[in-house]
C-alpha positions as CSV (number, residue, x, y, z in Angstrom):
1,M,0.0,0.0,0.0
2,R,1.4,3.4,-1.0
3,P,1.7,5.7,2.0
4,T,-0.9,8.5,2.0
5,S,0.5,12.0,1.3
6,Y,-0.7,14.4,4.0
7,P,-1.2,18.2,3.6
8,T,1.8,20.4,4.2
9,P,1.2,23.5,6.3
10,P,0.8,26.4,3.8
11,S,3.8,28.5,2.7
12,R,6.3,25.6,2.9
13,R,9.3,27.8,2.1
14,L,8.6,29.9,5.2
15,C,8.2,27.0,7.6
16,A,11.9,27.2,8.5
17,L,11.2,30.3,10.5
18,L,8.4,28.4,12.3
19,L,11.0,25.9,13.6
20,G,13.1,28.7,14.8
21,G,10.2,30.0,16.8
22,L,9.8,26.6,18.4
23,L,13.4,26.1,19.4
24,W,13.3,27.6,22.9
25,A,15.6,25.0,24.4
26,G,17.0,26.2,27.7
27,A,14.6,29.2,27.7
28,G,11.6,27.8,29.6
29,L,9.5,30.4,31.3
30,A,9.3,28.3,34.5
31,S,12.7,29.6,35.6
32,T,12.8,33.0,34.1
33,P,10.4,35.9,33.7
34,T,11.2,36.2,30.0
35,P,7.9,37.0,28.1
36,P,6.7,34.5,25.5
37,E,7.5,36.9,22.7
38,E,11.1,37.2,23.8
39,V,11.5,33.5,24.2
40,V,10.4,32.9,20.6
41,R,12.5,35.9,19.3
42,Q,15.7,34.8,21.0
43,A,15.4,31.2,20.0
44,S,14.5,32.2,16.4
45,E,17.6,34.3,16.1
46,Q,19.8,31.6,17.6
47,V,18.5,28.9,15.2
48,L,18.7,31.1,12.1
49,A,22.2,32.2,13.0
50,R,23.2,28.6,13.2
51,L,21.8,27.9,9.8
52,E,23.6,30.9,8.3
53,A,26.9,29.9,10.1
54,E,26.6,26.2,9.0
55,P,24.8,26.2,5.6
56,A,25.9,22.6,5.0
57,M,23.3,21.6,7.6
58,Q,20.6,22.3,5.1
59,T,21.7,19.3,3.0
60,Q,22.4,16.9,6.0
61,T,19.1,15.1,6.6
62,E,20.2,13.2,9.7
63,R,21.5,16.3,11.5
64,L,18.3,18.2,10.7
65,H,16.1,15.4,11.8
66,A,18.0,14.9,15.0
67,L,17.7,18.7,15.8
68,V,14.0,18.9,15.1
69,D,13.2,15.6,16.9
70,E,14.9,16.9,20.1
71,V,13.0,20.1,19.9
72,L,9.6,18.5,19.3
73,I,10.0,16.1,22.2
74,D,10.9,18.7,24.7
75,H,9.2,21.8,23.6
76,M,5.9,20.8,22.0
77,D,2.9,19.4,23.8
78,M,2.7,16.3,21.7
79,D,0.1,14.6,23.9
80,R,-2.3,17.5,23.5
81,M,-1.5,17.8,19.8
82,A,-2.0,14.0,19.1
83,R,-5.3,13.9,20.9
84,W,-6.6,17.1,19.3
85,V,-5.6,16.1,15.8
86,L,-7.4,12.8,16.2
87,G,-10.6,14.6,17.3
88,K,-13.5,12.4,18.2
89,Y,-11.4,9.3,17.3
90,S,-9.1,10.0,20.2
91,R,-11.9,8.5,22.4
92,R,-12.0,5.3,20.3
93,V,-8.3,4.3,20.5
94,D,-6.6,2.4,23.2
95,E,-3.4,3.6,25.0
96,D,-1.2,1.5,22.7
97,Q,-2.7,2.9,19.6
98,L,-2.5,6.4,20.9
99,A,1.2,6.0,21.8
100,R,2.0,4.6,18.4
101,F,0.0,7.3,16.6
102,S,1.8,10.0,18.7
103,A,5.2,8.6,17.8
104,A,4.3,8.4,14.1
105,F,2.7,11.9,14.1
106,R,5.8,13.3,15.7
107,G,7.9,11.7,12.9
108,L,5.7,13.4,10.3
109,L,6.3,16.8,12.0
110,V,10.0,16.2,12.2
111,R,10.3,15.4,8.5
112,T,8.1,18.3,7.6
113,Y,10.1,20.9,9.5
114,A,13.5,19.4,8.6
115,T,12.5,19.7,4.9
116,A,11.4,23.3,5.5
117,L,14.8,24.1,7.0
118,T,16.5,23.1,3.7
119,E,14.6,25.9,2.0
120,Y,15.4,28.7,4.4
121,N,16.9,31.6,2.4
122,G,17.1,34.6,4.8
123,Q,13.5,35.7,5.3
124,A,13.0,38.1,8.2
125,M,10.5,37.7,11.1
126,R,8.7,40.7,12.5
127,F,6.8,40.5,15.8
128,L,3.3,41.9,16.6
129,P,1.8,42.4,20.1
130,V,1.2,39.1,21.9
131,R,-2.4,38.1,22.3
132,Q,-3.5,36.8,25.7
133,D,-6.1,34.1,25.0
134,A,-6.5,32.9,28.6
135,E,-4.5,33.0,31.9
136,D,-2.4,30.1,30.7
137,R,-2.6,30.5,26.9
138,V,-1.1,33.1,24.6
139,T,-0.6,33.6,20.9
140,V,2.8,34.9,19.8
141,R,2.0,36.7,16.5
142,T,4.7,37.2,13.8
143,V,4.9,38.3,10.2
144,I,7.4,36.9,7.7
145,E,8.7,39.6,5.4
146,Q,9.5,38.4,1.9
147,P,11.8,40.3,-0.5
148,A,9.4,39.6,-3.4
149,G,5.9,39.0,-2.3
150,P,3.4,39.9,0.4
151,A,4.2,39.4,4.1
152,I,2.7,36.2,5.6
153,P,1.3,36.1,9.2
154,I,2.4,33.2,11.4
155,H,1.0,32.7,14.8
156,F,2.3,30.4,17.5
157,S,-0.2,29.1,20.1
158,L,1.4,28.3,23.5
159,H,0.0,27.2,26.8
160,N,1.6,26.9,30.2
161,R,1.7,23.2,31.2
162,D,3.2,22.3,34.6
163,G,5.1,25.6,34.7
164,A,6.6,25.5,31.2
165,W,5.3,27.1,28.0
166,K,4.7,24.5,25.3
167,A,3.6,25.0,21.7
168,Y,0.4,23.2,20.6
169,D,-0.4,24.7,17.2
170,I,0.9,27.1,14.5
171,A,-1.3,29.0,12.1
172,I,0.2,30.2,8.8
173,D,-1.7,32.9,6.9
174,G,-4.8,32.0,9.1
175,V,-4.7,28.3,8.5
176,S,-4.1,26.0,11.5
177,M,-1.5,23.3,11.0
178,L,-3.3,20.9,13.3
179,A,-6.7,21.6,11.7
180,S,-5.2,20.7,8.3
181,Y,-3.9,17.4,9.6
182,R,-7.1,16.7,11.5
183,T,-9.2,16.9,8.4
184,S,-7.0,14.6,6.4
185,F,-6.5,12.1,9.2
186,A,-10.3,11.9,9.8
187,A,-10.8,11.1,6.2
188,E,-8.3,8.2,6.3
189,I,-9.7,6.8,9.5
190,R,-13.2,6.8,8.0
191,R,-11.7,4.9,5.0
192,G,-9.6,2.3,6.7
193,G,-9.5,2.9,10.5
194,I,-6.9,4.1,12.9
195,E,-4.5,1.2,12.2
196,Q,-4.3,2.1,8.6
197,L,-3.5,5.7,9.5
198,I,-0.8,4.6,11.8
199,E,0.7,2.2,9.3
200,S,0.7,4.9,6.6
201,L,2.5,7.4,8.8
202,Q,5.0,4.7,9.8
203,A,5.6,3.8,6.2
204,Q,6.4,7.4,5.4
205,Q,8.9,7.5,8.2
206,T,10.6,4.3,7.0
207,Q,10.8,5.7,3.4
208,G,12.0,9.1,4.6
209,Q,9.0,10.9,3.2
210,G,8.3,14.3,4.6
211,F,4.9,14.9,3.0
């Protein structure tokens, strides 16, 4: 069976900057009063500086995958993301299926962002005022400036979980990354069930497919 191709978050070429916004390793808000905007800003600058200093990384798949995998494990709320993206089907899976789906979904995100990093070419990120959605949830709003083309809004949704800020969604030009996956996953589950979805994601990972 040929692995299903899942939707890529819009504006693939700009997704490299998304990853920079997620790489807040060592900058958790549990131990510092740094505002969410500054956490994202500082981490973005660090990651993009590393890409510019080591351009060879953009062609080194294993290094990129290792970098993204480390970040996603520690700094994204994968449990919340996995349950949300499954929607109503999250109540119909057992713990083993949920664990295997979460691992396979993380693999999809790793490959997606690693591929995006290969296409980074110096775009700039401008920050807008942070939106306070709730006491423990914020949206860090940014705009990606393009040399030839309209600016694209990219919003990071974060929530405070156990004293640490974690990302749980990204919206690019108004389109939620998780909502896009949720729609395609639901269609596949209706066609073949949760096991088929998990097997398809695992097959993509084995074959090294990002999308």
